[in-house]
VOGU-3710 file (C-alpha; in Angstrom, 3 decimals, decimal comma):
1> xxxxxxxxxx> 0,000/0,000/0,000  0,977/3,651/-0,426  2,669/4,849/2,754  4,045/8,280/1,913  3,873/10,798/-0,901  6,362/13,679/-1,040  5,721/16,495/-3,506  7,941/19,503/-4,183  7,259/22,374/-6,595  4,506/20,598/-8,525
11> xxxxxxxxxx> 1,870/22,854/-10,183  0,547/24,840/-7,164  2,128/22,631/-4,500  5,149/24,049/-2,686  6,028/21,094/-0,480  3,848/18,298/0,883  4,732/15,195/2,869  1,671/12,993/3,220  1,494/9,811/5,302  -1,334/7,552/4,165
21> xxxxxxxxxx> -3,457/5,050/6,069  -4,958/1,786/4,931  -8,652/1,265/4,250  -10,838/3,715/2,349  -9,714/7,350/2,323  -11,644/10,311/0,889  -9,989/13,447/-0,494  -12,414/16,369/-0,478  -12,362/20,126/-0,959  -13,743/22,995/-2,977
31> xxxxxxxxxx> -13,737/22,753/-6,764  -10,336/23,887/-8,041  -8,607/23,381/-4,692  -6,161/20,913/-6,204  -7,630/17,543/-5,215  -6,739/15,938/-8,519  -3,271/17,522/-8,439  -2,286/15,028/-5,733  -3,306/12,161/-7,977  -1,533/13,746/-10,946
41> xxxxxxxxxx> 1,653/13,878/-8,864  1,213/10,254/-7,833  0,604/9,357/-11,478  3,977/10,881/-12,374  5,702/8,839/-9,668  4,016/5,743/-11,123  5,526/6,442/-14,548  2,816/8,556/-16,148  3,427/11,128/-18,840  4,799/14,498/-17,723
51> xxxxxxxxxx> 2,416/17,170/-18,961  3,457/20,783/-19,729  3,111/22,997/-16,702  3,954/20,271/-14,180  6,688/22,418/-12,634  5,593/25,171/-10,268  6,008/28,631/-11,800  9,408/30,085/-11,009  11,008/26,749/-10,099  13,524/24,651/-12,051
61> xxxxxxxxxx> 12,039/21,228/-11,385  9,291/19,246/-9,701  10,293/16,333/-7,457  7,831/13,591/-6,468  8,529/10,474/-4,382  6,051/7,725/-3,502  6,856/5,104/-0,866  4,984/1,795/-0,983  4,994/-1,382/1,048  6,289/-4,212/-1,121
71> xxxxxxxxxx> 3,234/-6,331/-2,117  3,209/-9,791/-0,506  2,475/-11,622/-3,773  6,144/-11,630/-4,803  5,734/-10,651/-8,477  7,214/-7,194/-7,959  10,067/-8,633/-5,899  10,918/-10,955/-8,789  10,682/-8,030/-11,213  13,092/-5,989/-9,088
81> xxxxxxxxxx> 15,522/-8,907/-9,005  15,315/-9,388/-12,786  16,207/-5,715/-13,292  19,020/-5,706/-10,688  17,112/-3,270/-8,477  17,369/-3,405/-4,667  14,582/-4,536/-2,352  14,919/-2,123/0,572  13,516/-4,258/3,403  9,981/-4,512/2,095
91> xxxxxxxxxx> 9,781/-0,930/0,800  9,641/0,380/-2,769  10,348/4,076/-3,363  9,462/5,480/-6,778  10,884/8,919/-7,566  10,365/11,213/-10,534  11,994/14,567/-11,262  10,550/16,725/-14,044  12,543/19,744/-15,206  10,892/22,944/-16,416
101> xxxxxxxxxx> 12,205/22,244/-19,918  10,253/18,976/-20,042  13,076/16,501/-19,429  12,428/13,940/-16,686  14,415/11,377/-14,715  13,309/8,398/-12,649  14,607/6,217/-9,815  13,497/3,055/-8,022  14,960/2,657/-4,540  17,628/5,200/-5,439
111> xxxxxxxxxx> 18,734/3,495/-8,670  18,226/5,379/-11,983  15,671/3,677/-14,264  13,810/4,431/-17,477  10,280/5,814/-17,502  9,111/2,478/-18,907  10,639/0,602/-15,976  9,065/3,066/-13,539  5,671/2,491/-15,157  6,090/-1,298/-15,047
121> xxxxxxxxxx> 6,875/-1,174/-11,328  3,995/1,248/-10,758  1,550/-1,162/-12,390  2,258/-3,637/-9,578  1,629/-1,028/-6,875  -1,356/1,165/-7,758  -4,172/1,522/-10,256  -5,662/4,956/-10,996  -9,213/5,209/-12,354  -9,678/8,678/-13,839
131> xxxxxxxxxx> -12,886/10,693/-13,763  -13,451/10,097/-17,493  -12,508/6,415/-17,453  -16,111/5,324/-18,041  -16,083/6,983/-21,484  -13,408/4,496/-22,564  -15,988/1,753/-22,007  -17,732/2,909/-25,170  -14,802/1,693/-27,276  -14,676/-1,888/-28,489
141> xxxxxxxxxx> -10,961/-2,212/-27,720  -11,512/-1,195/-24,084  -14,444/-3,591/-23,686  -12,480/-6,497/-25,123  -9,406/-5,729/-22,989  -11,546/-5,543/-19,847  -13,106/-8,952/-20,507  -9,724/-10,503/-21,293  -8,288/-9,003/-18,124  -11,226/-10,316/-16,074
151> xxxxxxxxxx> -10,619/-13,743/-17,617  -6,886/-13,597/-16,881  -6,364/-14,062/-20,610  -4,319/-10,999/-21,554  -1,320/-13,170/-22,492  -3,566/-15,460/-24,545  -4,944/-12,431/-26,391  -1,386/-11,371/-27,181  -0,611/-14,840/-28,520  -3,692/-14,754/-30,762
161> xxxxxxxxxx> -2,618/-11,407/-32,210  0,891/-12,731/-32,905  -0,449/-15,931/-34,519  -2,795/-13,882/-36,694  0,022/-11,650/-37,942  2,195/-14,675/-38,767  -0,670/-16,308/-40,678  -1,460/-13,154/-42,667  2,207/-12,589/-43,541  2,477/-16,079/-45,015
171> xxxxxxxxxx> -0,771/-15,545/-46,921  0,637/-12,350/-48,437  3,846/-14,137/-49,429  1,899/-16,959/-51,056  -0,276/-14,523/-53,029  2,803/-12,594/-54,134  4,436/-15,820/-55,318  1,338/-16,657/-57,366  0,902/-13,243/-59,001  4,436/-11,880/-59,277
181> xxxxxxxxxx> 6,342/-14,944/-60,443  7,758/-13,274/-63,605  9,053/-10,230/-61,723  10,504/-12,443/-59,011  12,265/-14,571/-61,613  13,869/-11,476/-63,171  15,031/-10,262/-59,779  16,454/-13,700/-58,916  18,422/-13,782/-62,191  19,828/-10,296/-61,618
191> xxxxxxxxxx> 20,825/-11,110/-58,039  22,465/-14,370/-59,080  24,564/-12,550/-61,709  25,565/-9,777/-59,287  26,490/-12,296/-56,596  28,607/-14,283/-59,062  30,390/-11,123/-60,225  31,373/-10,101/-56,682  32,216/-13,629/-55,551  34,715/-13,925/-58,439
201> xxxxxxxxxx> 36,697/-11,081/-56,865  37,294/-13,230/-53,765  37,435/-9,927/-51,914  38,929/-10,027/-48,405  39,392/-6,784/-46,445  42,776/-7,832/-45,003  44,103/-8,964/-48,410  42,783/-5,737/-49,954  44,824/-3,673/-47,484  47,950/-5,733/-48,215
211> xxxxxxxxxx> 47,412/-5,365/-51,970  47,176/-1,579/-51,701  50,314/-1,466/-49,558  52,234/-3,554/-52,109  50,947/-1,380/-54,947  52,118/1,764/-53,189  55,575/0,269/-52,639  55,994/-0,934/-56,232  54,615/2,282/-57,715  57,188/4,311/-55,771
221> xxxxxxxxxx> 60,066/1,785/-55,903  62,326/3,878/-58,204  61,942/6,989/-56,097  62,469/5,041/-52,877  65,650/3,453/-54,262  67,031/6,820/-55,385  66,304/8,368/-52,000  67,884/5,439/-50,151  71,074/5,793/-52,258  71,317/9,489/-51,415
231> xxxxxxxxxx> 70,877/8,903/-47,682  73,408/6,021/-47,678  75,951/8,272/-49,403  75,393/11,078/-46,924  75,324/8,844/-43,899  78,172/6,425/-44,526  80,189/6,876/-47,741  83,293/9,127/-47,956  85,508/11,053/-45,548  82,821/13,690/-44,950
241> xxxxxxxxxx> 79,946/11,280/-44,233  77,895/11,649/-41,049  79,157/8,338/-39,650  82,823/9,218/-40,344  82,495/12,675/-38,771  80,759/11,229/-35,699  83,567/8,719/-35,209  86,209/11,462/-35,523  84,392/13,721/-33,052  83,969/10,827/-30,636
251> xxxxxxxxxx> 87,759/10,106/-30,703  88,531/13,759/-30,037  86,071/14,082/-27,096  87,267/10,775/-25,652  90,825/12,129/-25,382  89,523/15,359/-23,834  87,409/13,504/-21,259  90,596/11,780/-20,055  91,763/15,207/-18,954  88,399/16,575/-17,730
261> xxxxxxxxxx> 85,810/14,077/-16,446  83,104/16,744/-16,891  83,025/15,751/-20,579  82,155/12,114/-19,811  78,441/12,624/-20,435  79,154/14,249/-23,803  81,441/11,346/-24,701  78,691/8,805/-23,892  76,115/10,684/-25,978  78,470/10,843/-28,968
271> xxxxxxxxxx> 79,332/7,168/-28,576  75,643/6,286/-28,688  75,047/8,562/-31,663  77,884/6,931/-33,596  76,516/3,449/-32,863  72,957/4,454/-33,893  74,239/6,074/-37,098  76,054/2,843/-38,017  72,917/0,765/-37,275  70,751/3,119/-39,351
281> xxxxxxxxxx> 73,235/2,841/-42,216  73,161/-0,973/-42,168  69,317/-1,043/-41,995  68,981/1,394/-44,890  71,367/-0,646/-47,072  69,315/-3,795/-46,378  66,078/-1,921/-47,233  67,622/-0,646/-50,505  68,754/-4,129/-51,458  65,206/-5,490/-50,915
291> xxxxxxxxxx> 63,537/-2,892/-53,123  62,118/-4,569/-56,201  61,565/-2,872/-59,532  58,975/-5,298/-60,963  56,824/-3,640/-63,673  54,948/-6,850/-64,485  53,868/-7,357/-60,867  52,852/-3,711/-60,658  50,670/-4,088/-63,759  49,046/-7,234/-62,340
301> xxxxxxxxxx> 48,197/-5,502/-59,054  46,813/-2,439/-60,822  44,549/-4,712/-62,869  43,232/-6,391/-59,690  42,648/-3,083/-57,955  40,970/-1,649/-61,037  38,499/-4,528/-61,295  37,522/-4,224/-57,623  37,080/-0,452/-57,790  35,109/-0,682/-61,059
311> xxxxxxxxxx> 32,591/-3,126/-59,561  32,341/-1,131/-56,339  31,766/2,087/-58,303  29,094/0,399/-60,417  27,117/-0,416/-57,278  27,872/2,952/-55,664  29,842/1,643/-52,698  33,473/1,757/-51,610  35,428/-1,514/-51,981  35,331/-2,136/-48,217
321> xxxxxxxxxx> 31,494/-2,276/-48,394  31,400/-5,073/-50,986  31,175/-7,933/-48,423  28,118/-6,336/-46,782  26,510/-5,738/-50,172  27,132/-9,352/-51,145  25,603/-10,659/-47,896  22,474/-8,546/-48,453  22,064/-9,877/-51,991  22,469/-13,440/-50,770
331> xxxxxxxxxx> 19,783/-12,969/-48,087  17,408/-11,420/-50,598  18,003/-14,240/-53,081  17,363/-16,840/-50,378  14,094/-15,091/-49,524  13,029/-14,966/-53,171  13,868/-18,623/-53,671  11,880/-19,503/-50,551  8,942/-17,406/-51,773  9,100/-18,818/-55,281
341> xxxxxxxxxx> 7,336/-22,039/-54,293  3,582/-21,344/-53,860  2,902/-24,935/-52,844  5,372/-24,847/-49,970  4,130/-21,406/-48,933  0,544/-22,664/-48,987  1,541/-25,504/-46,656  3,202/-23,037/-44,281  0,153/-20,771/-44,469  -2,146/-23,657/-43,589
351> xxxxxxxxxx> 0,035/-24,603/-40,626  -0,024/-20,999/-39,375  -3,804/-20,873/-39,799  -4,248/-24,005/-37,665  -1,981/-22,557/-34,965  -4,021/-19,340/-34,983  -7,323/-21,202/-34,751  -6,076/-23,275/-31,817  -4,930/-20,140/-29,971  -8,194/-18,345/-30,788
361> xxxxxxxxxx> -10,230/-21,279/-29,474  -8,281/-21,260/-26,202  -9,005/-17,542/-25,882  -12,701/-18,119/-26,589  -12,865/-20,825/-23,928  -11,370/-18,388/-21,400  -13,672/-15,541/-22,427  -17,008/-17,341/-22,186  -17,185/-17,936/-18,405  -15,605/-14,544/-17,703
371> xxxxxxxxxx> -18,219/-12,799/-19,864  -21,033/-14,668/-18,120  -19,727/-13,897/-14,630  -19,089/-10,238/-15,437  -22,578/-9,900/-16,917  -24,182/-11,268/-13,742  -22,060/-9,243/-11,320  -22,689/-5,944/-13,088  -26,400/-6,717/-13,479  -26,577/-7,352/-9,724
381> xxxxxxxxxx> -24,787/-4,077/-9,012  -27,195/-2,161/-11,264  -30,128/-3,144/-9,042  -28,766/-1,023/-6,215  -27,536/1,827/-8,415  -31,010/3,226/-9,244  -31,388/0,909/-12,235  -33,784/-1,673/-10,805  -34,662/-4,294/-13,387  -31,693/-3,283/-15,496
391> xxxxxxxxxx> -29,503/-5,878/-17,143  -25,948/-5,943/-18,413  -24,538/-8,421/-20,883  -21,126/-9,082/-22,339  -22,074/-10,336/-25,797  -19,646/-12,616/-27,607  -20,649/-12,869/-31,268  -18,830/-15,106/-33,772  -16,971/-13,154/-36,436  -14,400/-13,645/-39,156
401> xxxxxxxxxx> -10,884/-14,306/-37,838  -9,127/-11,151/-36,647  -6,102/-10,287/-34,543  -8,500/-10,278/-31,570  -9,930/-13,749/-32,045  -12,987/-15,262/-33,674  -15,663/-13,373/-31,762  -16,492/-9,729/-31,208  -16,923/-8,409/-27,671  -19,700/-5,899/-27,037
411> xxxxxxxxxx> -21,189/-4,478/-23,840  -24,983/-4,333/-23,977  -27,325/-2,821/-21,421  -30,983/-2,451/-20,614  -31,224/0,317/-18,027  -34,796/-0,549/-17,004  -37,103/-3,523/-16,746  -38,607/-4,841/-19,985  -36,201/-2,884/-22,147  -34,245/-4,788/-24,806
421> xxxxxxxxxx> -30,499/-5,100/-24,526  -28,729/-2,639/-26,777  -25,090/-1,554/-27,222  -23,848/0,461/-24,259  -22,794/3,394/-26,439  -26,323/3,812/-27,844  -28,583/3,572/-24,818  -26,780/4,701/-21,675  -27,307/8,270/-20,493  -24,432/10,164/-18,902
431> xxxxxxxxxx> -25,561/9,285/-15,383  -26,232/5,664/-16,257  -22,858/5,373/-17,951  -21,161/6,788/-14,848  -22,889/4,265/-12,590  -22,267/1,308/-14,876  -18,669/2,391/-15,371  -18,111/2,655/-11,619  -19,642/-0,781/-11,069  -17,355/-2,261/-13,721
441> xxxxxxxxxx> -14,275/-0,584/-12,243  -15,043/-1,727/-8,715  -15,963/-5,274/-9,727  -12,904/-5,753/-11,928  -10,719/-4,216/-9,220  -11,768/-7,003/-6,863  -9,958/-9,419/-9,139  -6,823/-7,289/-9,233  -3,791/-7,988/-7,072  -2,949/-4,273/-7,075
451> xxxxxxxxxx> -2,800/-3,203/-3,402  -3,774/0,456/-3,935  -6,807/1,581/-5,944  -7,357/5,254/-6,688  -10,615/6,760/-7,965  -10,595/10,347/-9,241  -14,169/11,691/-9,146  -15,573/8,531/-10,688  -18,835/9,319/-8,880  -19,628/12,221/-11,218
461> xxxxxxxxxx> -23,234/12,072/-12,404  -24,723/10,346/-9,375  -26,183/11,530/-6,096  -28,666/10,815/-3,328  -29,155/7,221/-2,291  -27,044/5,976/-5,181  -24,110/8,009/-3,878  -24,451/6,348/-0,473  -24,443/2,928/-2,108  -21,322/3,868/-4,077
471> xxxxxxxxxx> -19,681/4,951/-0,830  -20,499/1,620/0,780  -19,170/-0,144/-2,304  -15,843/1,668/-1,984  -15,780/1,085/1,775  -16,203/-2,648/1,269  -13,437/-2,590/-1,334  -11,239/-0,816/1,224  -11,531/-3,739/3,616  -9,236/-5,822/1,415
481> xxxxxxxxxx> -6,910/-3,140/0,038  -6,139/0,572/0,196  -8,688/2,753/-1,620  -8,281/6,485/-2,248  -11,120/8,503/-3,735  -11,329/12,144/-4,785  -15,014/12,950/-4,348  -17,444/15,860/-4,233  -20,251/13,747/-2,731  -20,849/13,912/1,044
491> xxxxxxxxxx> -22,457/10,463/0,988  -19,256/8,935/-0,386  -16,991/10,897/1,961  -19,056/9,819/4,981  -18,381/6,165/4,181  -14,603/6,650/4,231  -12,401/5,332/7,039  -10,438/8,592/6,963  -10,666/11,920/5,196  -8,379/14,748/4,080
501> xxxxxxxxxx> -9,358/18,257/3,052  -7,511/19,926/0,188  -7,688/23,710/0,052  -5,979/26,605/-1,681  -4,451/29,438/0,319  -2,663/32,623/-0,691  0,946/32,970/0,474  2,254/36,372/-0,542  1,882/36,560/-4,305  1,350/32,802/-4,694
511> xxxxxxxxxx> -1,666/30,534/-4,365  -0,694/27,118/-3,000  -2,506/23,890/-2,164  -2,514/22,534/1,378  -3,732/19,193/2,747  -5,274/18,814/6,210  -6,101/15,441/7,833  -9,537/15,689/9,438  -10,564/14,384/12,852  -14,204/13,552/13,576
521> xxxxxxxxxx> -15,285/17,115/14,354  -13,466/18,478/11,313  -15,053/15,786/9,142  -18,482/16,871/10,359  -17,704/20,449/9,304  -16,362/19,360/5,907  -19,292/17,046/5,154  -21,685/19,787/6,297  -19,997/22,129/3,816  -20,397/19,512/1,091
531> xxxxxxxxxx> -24,085/19,196/2,010  -24,970/22,848/2,420  -22,475/24,877/0,463  -21,355/28,258/1,804  -23,867/28,588/4,656  -23,322/25,801/7,171  -26,153/25,503/9,679  -26,690/23,421/12,775  -29,085/21,337/10,715  -26,451/20,470/8,137
541> xxxxxxxxxx> -23,975/19,730/10,932  -26,445/17,328/12,572  -27,088/15,704/9,219  -23,352/15,327/8,643  -22,864/13,807/12,093  -25,688/11,352/11,447  -24,143/10,335/8,143  -20,788/9,680/9,807  -22,402/7,733/12,611  -24,463/5,562/10,271
551> xxxxxx> -23,481/1,953/9,775  -21,130/1,775/6,784  -20,793/-1,980/6,851  -23,505/-2,540/4,232  -22,496/-3,705/0,780  -23,905/-3,460/-2,672
//
C-alpha cells in the first residue's frame, strides 16, 4: 500500500509530505482546490506522462517520491531482481523529477531507471481510475481488454494477435508468389549474376589492405631506391659522411674527457650517436637491397585493384562495403527462392492458420465464463444503483478471424425492466454510464492484485441514495486493500475510514494547495460544507454527524 507521498514544486504545490493510512480514504475540498493535483503527482511517480506545466512557476524542477509497502504476492520482488534493483527491506520508493524544460528522470529505490521501468513497477503497486474512465468503455478495444483481463487471458490475447500476424504474412507471401512470379524470376536472375560477379573477386578486407600497400611500394620503388642511395651516401660513404664525422668527433672528445671528467656525459652521448648512425646505415642498405623494380607485378596488381574499384563504383559503394553488399544480396536471393514455391508457402500458411485457430479457441474458452460472470455481477450491481430491473450483458458474437480472435466483444445494457439489450454506447445516459462504469471498475478491481486503488471523481453524475451505495461499495473494497477517492459527494466521503481536506491558500503573491487530515469534528464540518455549500447551519452539521455515525458496513 501507499505509505508516503512527497511532492515539491509541482503545479501549485510548494512542499507536501503525506502519510497515508490503509482502508478507504476520501480526499475532499472545494472545486479547483487541487484535489486531482495530488493524484496527478502520484501518477507521475508511477511512470505517467509528464504534462506541460507540471513544474511550479518560477522553479527549475518538480520532485515527487512515492513510498509503498512491497506487495506480498512476490511478483514485484521478482521483477526488481530481474532488473538488478534493490529490495529495501519490504519498501519500494518510486521517484520522478521533471525539469521545467520537459526533461524527466526516474529512480526506483535510489537506482536510476527508465520511464518504462518506472511504469512497469507502478503497475504492480497502484491503479488509478480517472474521472473520465467510463467513457473508454464505449470503445470496443476497451471492452475487449476488460473482458480478457477479467478472464486472466491478456497473455492469450497477445498470442492470438501474434499468430494472426504470422498467418497473414504467409498468406501475403503466397499470393505474391502466385501473381508476381515473372518479376521475381527477373530479380532472382539479376541477383544471381551480381552475386557471381562479386564472388569472383574473392574480396577479403585484409588482403585488400595488403594489396594496396604492395601497390604503393611498387609504384614508388624507383623513387624510394634513389632516396635510399642518397641517404646512404650522406650517412656512410666518404671522408665527410655523417658516420665518419661522428667517429672522428667521438675520438677527439674521448681524449679530452681523459683530462676533464666533466666531458664524460658528452662522450657517452656521442658514442651512442655513432653506434645508432652505423645501425641506421646498415638497416637502410638492407632496405635498398630489398627494393624490387617489378613492372609486371605492378601491372598485375593495378589490374586487380581496377576490377575491384570498377565493380564497387558500379554499385555505388566503396570496396570495403562489398562484403556487406554481397551478404544482403544473398539474403534477398534466399528469400526470393523460398517465396518462389507457392505450394510450400501454402503448406506453411495452412500450418499458421491451424496454430491461430487453436490459440483463438483457447481464448474463446477463457472468455465465455468470464463474460457470463461479469454480466451477472454488473447486473446485480445495477439493481442497487437506481437501475432496478436493469440488465448488463457481455455479448460474444462469432466473427471472421481477426487479430482479436474469432468473436467480437460488445457491452450491452438495458437500463430498465422490460427494455431490450442494446449496445452500451447507444442507450446509456451520462448518469447511467457513470454508474455502470463505476460498477465495472469496482468489480474488476476485486480481481486485481494491485494493493492500492485510486478513484478520481468517478462518482460524477450520481447523487442521493445511489451516492451512499457507491460509498459503501468503496468502503467494502477498502476492507481488502487501500482505496483512495477524490469525491465531491458527502455520501461517499461519509463512508470513508479517513478523510483529508484539500484547500488553496494565498501565500504572498502565490496561491498554494494545502492538505489537512480531518478528525471527527473536522469531518463533520467538511461534510456539512459539502451538504450545504457556503452557509453551514446546525441542521447540516447534525445531518453530517448522522451520516458519519451511520453503519457503513452494508455492501452493494
